[in-house]
N, C-alpha and C positions, 0 to 999 in steps of 0.2 A: 107767515111770521118767522119761520125758520130762516128763510133767505135774509130777512131784515137783521136778525140777530147775528148771523154769520158775517154779514157786511159790517155790522157794528164792531164785532171782534177785530176784524182786519183793520178797520179805521183806528181803533184804540192802539193796536200793536204797531202798525206801519204808517198809517195816515190816510187821508181822504183820496190821495192819488191812486192808491192800490185797491180801492173798493171793489172794482169789477172782477178782481181775481177770485173773490169768494164764490161767484157763480160758476166759474170754470172748475174750481177745486171741489165743488159740491156735486160729486158724481159717484156712481157705484164702482167705476173702474178708475185706475190710475191714469193720469194724463201726462203726456210727453211735455217736458219743459220748453222745447222748441215750438210746439204748437201753442202753448200759453203765450210765449213771447210774440208769436205771429198774430194771435187774436188781440192782444193788448197793444200791438204796434209799438213795442219797445225792444231793446236789445236783450240778448240772452243773459248778459251780465247783470243788467237791471232786474230781470225776472228772478235770477238766482239770489240776488241780494234781498229781494222782497221775501222769497221763500225761506231763506236762511233766517231772517228775522222772525218769521212766524214759527219756524221749527225750533228756535231757541226757547220758546214757551211750550213746546211739545204739542202744538195745535195742528200739525200736519205730519203725515207719514210718507215715506218714499221707498221706492224700489229701483234697482238699477239693472240694466241689461246691456250686454256687450254687443257692439255692432260687428258682425262677422267680416264685413268688407274692410271697414276703416280701422277696427281694432280698439276704438275707445268706448267708454261707457256713457250711456244716456240715462238720465234720471226721470222717473215718472212719479207724480205727486198726487196726493189726495188729502182733503181736509178731514180731521178727526172731529166729527160733529159733537159727540158727547163731551169730549175734553174742552172744546170751544164753548159750549153752553155752560159748563161748570166754571170755566174761566170768567165768562160774562157774569154769572151769578155771584161770584166772589167780589167782582168789581162793584156790582150794584149794592151788595150788602155793605161794603165799605162806604160807599156814598151815602147810603141810608143812615149808617152810624154817625157819619160826619154831620149830616143835617140835623139829626136828633140832638147831637151835642150842641150845635149852634142854637137850636130852638130853646134848649134848657138854659143856656147861658144868657140868651136875650130875655128870657122870662124872669130870671133870678137876679141878673146883674144890671148895672147902669152903665151906659156908654155916652160919651161926650163927643161933640163934633164942632169943628171950625166951619162955619157956614160959608165964609169967603173962600177958603182953600179946599173945602170939602175933605178934610182929614179927620179920621175917627180915632178916638182914644178910649181905652177902658178907664176905670176909676183910678187905678194905681198910677198909670202914666199921666193922667190929667193932674193928679196931685203933685207929681214930680215937676210938671211944667207950670204949676200954680194956676191952672185952668186958663192959661193964656197961650196963644199961638206964637211960636218962635218966629215964624216967617212974616206974618202980617200984624201981630200984636192984638188981634181981636180976642174977646173972651169966649171960652167954650160954652156951648149950649147943650143941654141934655137932649139926646136923640130919642125921637119917637120910634119905637120898634114895631109898631102895629103893621106897617106895610111890609117890612122885612119878614115878619113872622108869617104873614099871609103867603108871601112868595116861597118861603121855606116849606110851609105846609103843602102848598100846591106841588112843589117839586117832590116832596116826600110821597104824596099820593100817586104821582106819576111813576116814580121809581118802584114803589111797592106793587103797583099793577103790572109793571114790566117784569118784576121779579116773579110774580105769580105765573105769567105766561112762560117765562123761561123755565120755571119748575115743571110746568105741564109738558113742555117740549123735552125736558130731560127724562121725565117718566116714559114718554112715548119712545124715545130713543133707546132707553134701557130695555123696554119690552121688545123692540125690534132686535136688539142684540141677543137677548135671551132666546127668542124664536129662532134666529139664525144658528145659534149654538146648539139648540135642540135638534134642528134639521141636520146639522153636521154629525151630531152624535148618532142619530138614527141611520144616516148614510153609512157611517163607519160600522155600526152593528150589522147592517144588511150585508155589507162587503165581507165582514168576518164570517157571517153565516154562510154566504155563498162560497167563500174560500174553504170552510170546513166541509161543506157538501162535496166540493170538488175533490178534496183530499180523501174523503171517505169513499167516493166513487172510484178514484184511482186505486185505492187499497183493495177494494173488492175485485176490480178488474185484474190487478196483479195476482191476487190469490187464485183466481180462475185460470189465469195463464200459467201460473206455477203448477197447478194441479194437472192441467193438460200436458205440460212439458214433462212432468214426472211420469205420466201414463205413457206418453209416446216415446220419450227418450230416457231410458233408465241409465243410471250412472255406470262407470267402469266397475266400481266395487260391486254394484248390484249384479252386473253381468257375470263377473267372476264367481260370485256366490252362487248364482243360478247354475253356472256350468259345473261347479263343484257338487252341488246338490244333485244335478242330473247324473254325474259320474258315479256318485255314491249310490243313487237309486239303481243304476244299471248293475253295479257290482252286487248290491243286495239282492237284486232280481236273479242274477246268475247263481248266487249261492243258494237261494231258495229253490231254484230249478234243480240244481245238483242234488240237494238234500232230498227232494221229492223223488228224483230218479233212484237214488240209493235205497230209499225206503220201499220203493216199488220192487226193486230187486230182492230185497230181503223178505218181503211179504208175498212171495209167489205161492199160490195154493198147491199143496201136494196131493195129487190124484192117486188113488189106490189102484195099483197094477194087479191085474188078475193073474195069479200064479197057476202053474200046471196042476198043482195038488188040489186046488180048489175045483178045477175042471173035472178032475177025476171023481171027486166026491159028488 
């Protein structure tokens, strides 16, 4: 059904001669305009004219790519299915409104006809012409609208059924678009999560590397500070040693010498 509706849209916009282009444009990927011209067996200018007429209604989309060797741009085309179906729906609704108006007018008003010339007049125009035909001079006859009403109702049923099918296809296409959007959103979320994980891993690795570098390679300031501390420690050690030596000299134990007098006693 979708193929039929797309062809119908192309016929409405361009004409019956360009009907086959609908099958070529109905694809997931964009198609090269030169390939379209080759398959339709027409010139590139003719294909572009057809495509531009369809694009004026916003029913096709295109992208362009630059040829690296030749330097010019080539266009790739694809039909917009949802917009095309909505375009067809609007046309069907207008036709249905017109037929409903004609049915009401036929049911409520009277129409007159010249049977020889087969010219129809409404009541006002028939009064203006005095119910006589200007061309042949015959008197107008009241037209029986039963056959016309049957035809109009038949057309109305056909158009209303077609409209229902178009509405179902529109709903299907909307569901497809929503699903594709959800898939894209999920892909983007996954990519973001992967990027975040990579960034966190890089940060952890950097921290580890920095810690190792700080342990292995101390900075100049740290080296100078450590040297100063060592010098201060050495000086303090020397002072402590000197103090100990002095204290030892001062605290020599005094032994009692035996005097002669003591011996004699």
